[in-house]
N, C-alpha and C positions, 0 to 999 in steps of 0.2 A: 709831580708837575704842579705848577701853579697857574691858574687861569688868570691872565692879566686883566681881563675885563671884569671879573667878578671877585677876584681874590680867593678863589677856591683852591684848596689843596687837594689834588686828585692823585690817587695811587691805586694800583691794582693789588688789592689785598683780599683775603678771604674772610676776615672778621667783619662784624657789623659795627654800628656806632651807637653809643649811648646818648642820653639826653645832653650830658655835659659836652660831649664831642660835637654834637649838632650845634649847640649854642656857640662853641668855639669857632666852628667853620663859618657860621652866619656872621659872627662879629669880626672876622679877620679883615673884611673890607673896610671896617671902621664904622662908627655910628651906632653899633649895637644891633640887636635883632629887630626885624620889621615884619609887617604882615605880607603875606603872599599877594602879589599884584593881580593874580588871576582869580583866585577864589575868595580872597580877603577874609579867610577864616582861620588859616593856619599860619604858623610862623615860617617866614622865608628862610631857607637854609642853603639854597643854591642860587645865589644872586638875588633875583626878585621873586622866585617861585618856592613853594613848599615842596616837600618830597613827593607828595601825591601828584601834584600838578606837573612837576618835572618828569616823573615817570610816565604820566599820561601823554605828555607832549612827545616824548621820545617814542613811545609805542605807536602814537598816531602817525609819525613819519614812516615807521615800518609798515603799518597797516595800509597807508596810502600807496606805498610802493607796491605792495602785494596786490591790492584790488585794482589799481590803475593799469597794471601791466601783466595781469593774469599770472603772477609769479607762483601762486599756490592755488590749486583747484581741488575740489573734493575728491576727485578720482586719482590724484597724483600719488606717486611714491617717491619721496624726496630723499636724497643723500646729502647730508649737511657736513661740510668739511670743518673739522674741529682741531684747532691747534692748542687750545687751552688759554689763549689770550682773551682780553676783555671783549673784543669784537665778536669772535666766534662764540664766546660764552653767552653774550646777550642774544645773538642770533638763535642759539639753541633754546634759550629761555623763552623768547618771543614765539618761536615756532611751536614749542611745547604748549604754551598757553593757548595758541590758536587751535592746536590739535585737541586739547582738552575741551575747549568750547564746542568744537565740532562733534566730539564724542558725546557730550551732554545733550546736544541737539538731536543726535541720532537716538540716544537712549530715550529721550522724551517723546519722540515721534511714535505714532501708533503702530506702524508696521516696521519701524526701525530700518527704513529704506534709505535714510539720509546717509550718503557715503562719507567716510572719514579717511582723509589722506594718511598715508604711512610715512614714517620718518626713520631713517637710519643715520648713523654717525660714523664718519671715517677720519682716522688719524694717520697721516703719512709719516712713517719713521724715517728720518733723514740722517740717522747716525752713520750710515755708510758714506755720506758726503761730508759730514762735519765731525770733528773730534769730540764726541760726546760719550761719556761712560755709559756702558750698558745698564748699570744700576740706576742711573738717572732716567733712562728710557723706561725701564721696568716700573719704577715708581710712578712715572707720569701715566703709564697705561693703567696702573692700579687706581690712581686718583680719578682718571677719566671714567673708569668702570664704576667707581663709587659715586661720582656725580650723576651718571645715568641711572644708577639703581635708586637714587633718592628722588628721582622724578616720578610723579604719579603715572599710572597707565594712561595711554597705551605704551607698551614696552618698546624700547629703541635698541636695536642691535648695534654693537660697536665693531667696526672693521679696522683692524690695524694693518697698514699696508707698508711693508719695507720698500723704500724707493728703488732699491736695486732690482726688485722684481720686474720692473719694466725693461730691464736690460738683460734679463735671463735668456740664455740660449742653450741648446743641447751640447755645444762644444765648450762652453765656458761659463763658470760660475758668475751669477749676476753681480755680486759684490765686487769681485776683482775686475770684471768688465767695466763697471761704472767708474771705479777708481782710475783705470787706465784711460777711459774716455775723458774724464775730467782733467787728467794729467796733460792731455793734448790741447786743452784750452788754456792758453797762457794769460789771457786778459782777465783780470779779476772781475770786472763788471760782467763780461760775457759769461763767465763761469756761474755767477749768481743768477743771471737771467736764464741760463740753460737749466739749472737745478729747479728754478721756479716752474719752467715749462714741463720738466719731467714730473714734477709734483702734480700738475694738472692732468697729465697723461695717465698717471697712476689712479687718480680719482675717476677719470673717465672710464678706465678699464674696469675698475671695481663697480661703478654704477651700472655699466652695461652687463657685466656678468651676474649681477645680483638683482636685476629687474627694476632698477630705479629709472625714472624717466626725466628727472630734473636734478641738477646739482646746485646746492645753495652755498655761496661763499660769504664770508663775513667782512668783505671789503667795505670800508666806510669812506666818508668824505675825505678824511685825513689821508688814507691810503691812496685814494684816487688823485688827490692833489699832488702827492709825491710822484705818482705815475705820470701825470700830465707834464710836470717839469722835466722828469727824467727822460720821457719819450722825446720831448722837444730837443733836449741836449744831444740825444743819441741819433737824431735825424729820422725819427719814426713818426713825424707829423702826419703823414698820409694815413697811416694805420691807426693813429691815436683814437679816433671816434669809435673804433670797434671794441675797445677795451674799457670804456667808461660808461656804457649804457646799462640800464636795468636788466636787459636781456641780451644774451650772446648765444645765438643758435647756430653758429658756424660749426659747433661740435656735434658729435653723435648724440650726446646728452646735453641739452641746453643748459647754460650757466646763468644763474640768477643772482642779482645783487640787491637784496631787499633793504640793506642798511646803508645804501649809497648816500642818503641824505643826512646821516647821523655823524657827528664829529667824534673822533677818538676820545677826546676829553669827556664828552657826555657819556660814552659807553663805559669808560673807566669809573666815572662817578656813580653810575647805576650799579656797577658791580660792588662798589663800596657800600652804598646805602642799602642795597638789597641782600648783602652778604652772599654774593655769588662767588664761589671759589674759582680762582683763575690759576693757571699754571705758567711757568716760565721755562719752556723746554728749549726752543731754538731761538733764543733772543740774544745772539752774540753781536747784533748790529750789522750794518751793511758796510761794504768797502767800495772803493773806486767811485764811479759816478753816482751810484745809488746812495752811498754814504754821504757824499757831498750834498746831494739834493735833500736828504733827510735833515742834515744840519741846517741847510738854508731854510727849509720849511719850518723848522723849530724856531729859528730866529724871527721869521715872519709871524708866527703864532704868538710869540712873546710880545711883539709890538702890538699886534691886533689879532685876536683869535678868529675874527670873521674872515681873514684873508684866505683861509683854506676853502671856505665856501665860495668866495669870490673866484678863486682859481677854477673850481669845479663848474660854477655857473658860466664862466667864460668859455670853458671847453665844451659845454653843452651846446653852444651855438654852431659847432662843427656838424656837418651833415653825417648822420649815421649810415651804416651800410645796410643792405637789405636783410642781412641775417641778424640784425639787432631788433628783430621782432619775431614773435612766435609764428610758426607756420599755421596756415588756416586749417581748422578742424571742423567737425560736424557741429554746427551751432543750433541744430534743430531741437535740442533738448531744452525746453523752457525752464526746467528745474535748475539747470546749471546757470543760465543767463539771469534769471530773476533772483536767485539766491545770492549770487556772487557779484552781480553788477559789473560784469567784466567790461573793461574799456579796451577792447582789442585793438591792436595796431596792425591788422592784417592788410594785405593788398586787396584792392577791389577785384571782383571776379573778372577774369580775363586779362588782368594787368600783368605785364611781363616784368621780370626782374633781371638785373644785370648779374652776370656770373663773375665771381671773384676767384682769382687764383691765389692761393695762400702759400706763404713761405713754408718750405718743407720742414724747417726746424722749429720756428716759433709760431707758425700758423697766422702770422700777420698778413693782411692783404697786400699783394704786390702792386706797386704803382704802374702807371701806363708804360713808362720807359723800361721798367723791369720785365713787364709782360712782353713787350716788343722784342727785347733782347732774348728772352726765353723762346719765343716763337720762331725767331730766325736762326738761332744757333743750336737749339736742343737736339735736332736730328743730325747735327754734325759732330756731336760729342764723341770723342774717342777714348775717354777715360772717366773714372768716377770722380776725379778731382774737378773736372770741367762741369760735370753734371751737378755736383754739390754746389758749385758756385752759382750756376745759372738758376737753380731751383730755390735759392735762398734770397732773402731780402738783403739790402746793402748793409744793414746794421749787423745781421748775423755773419755776413761775409767779413766784416771788419773786426767784430768782437769775438766770434766763436770759432770760425773755420781757421785751421792752421794755415800758415803762409806758404809753407813748402808743399809742392804737389805730392811728394811721397808721403808726407805726414797726413795729407788730406785722404789719401787712399786708406791709410790705417784708421783714421778717424771714421771714415765711412763704414769700414768693416765692424766697428764697435757700436755703431748707432743702434737704438732699439728698432725692432722690425717694423713697427708702425711708422716710424719716420722714413725708413728705407722705402716702404710701400708708397708713402706720399711722394717721394722723389720720382719713383718709377711712374706713378700716375701723371705727374707733371710732364713727363717725357712723352706720354702717349694719350691717356684718356682725357685729362682735363682740357688740353688744347683742342682735341677733336670735339669735345662737348661745346667749348666756346665757339668753335667755327660753326657748329650746327645752329647755335642760338643767334648768330649774327649773319647767317647765310643769306637771308633776304636783303641784307644791306650791302653784300659784296657784289662787285662788278664781275660779270662773266667775260669769257674771252670774246664773245660776240659783241658785248658792249664796248670792249676795248677797241675792236676793229672799227666799230661805227663812230 
């Protein structure tokens, strides 16, 4: 890729750069090498910045997201989703550096009471959903193990999660069940979105079973810009704010996006100049709406690289949901607050929050009309096909659910148990909970008579 603004050639490679290559990159924009505009001491090789200032600026964005939104705290145990791409590779590197610094502070303290957060790494094997040779997956896992082994202590465990595990049942093999489930989804875009959601469910399950309390994703500004445009096209504007925040606590294990302010080109360049090895495992490209949006964003970036940030900043103006902040915890520990300067986004004491009913398939918040339809019709459902339709957002109804009622029945029988449980909760628990929370605002029969 070539950065239209700076003339930089960016590629995801594992090798480093020599002096000759650095001078070549700096001179590509024309005019020959110049001094760094920030430190005025080193040669500028990335637009107007030297390598040291470029890296410092990128790490500062990461650090700001972490400290401002309590993404990483000393007592946390983090699970980092690792695909091998440049974004997840940089996320791993930055989290590792932060952990190393915390470890040094702990070792330097007199009583060594300074807590150090733990880190685990998870890779979701999606070969059951995509035609990828097993040898390629095995090699990727070996490479990931090698990357982790070369990192200094503390040690990080690697969890390899076959995506079909989320579909496993006593009566049917998970791999065959997943293939049959995906076969029932005829829309290409819907199939891609459903696989992405299954991936997140796998990460949630692994985090919960292994004692992790936060999930770190490598989603960057470029990824979020594509998500914003795609969600708009798919009619998911109401739920869009839920997916683009630094914190997403609608899940059992809160999801964090510490690289949200970093561009994909910046992360690729850092991998290049820092010799961070990246992997190309599931990079076959997107199809359908997602593929068209990716092509559109690429064209915008070629005209002006800043447009990705513009898209994200525009979407930031949308009002986030109550779960886009961490739940309130005991802040009486002066050690935690003084050392980490947390800028918490908690509710004030006694402040109530609105309850959101989530789509049973994609977990997007349902809008008002969808909730009203669910509330009035759910108790009248006579079949699973009707329940599936009522408990899903309109986007999932259109892109994922089969059109024929008989096919919906089969689709329901193949769904992972966690999604089926979500549908059942919508039918009973969630609506009852919602009624309890708004009970004071409801009119009684006596009020109606008066």
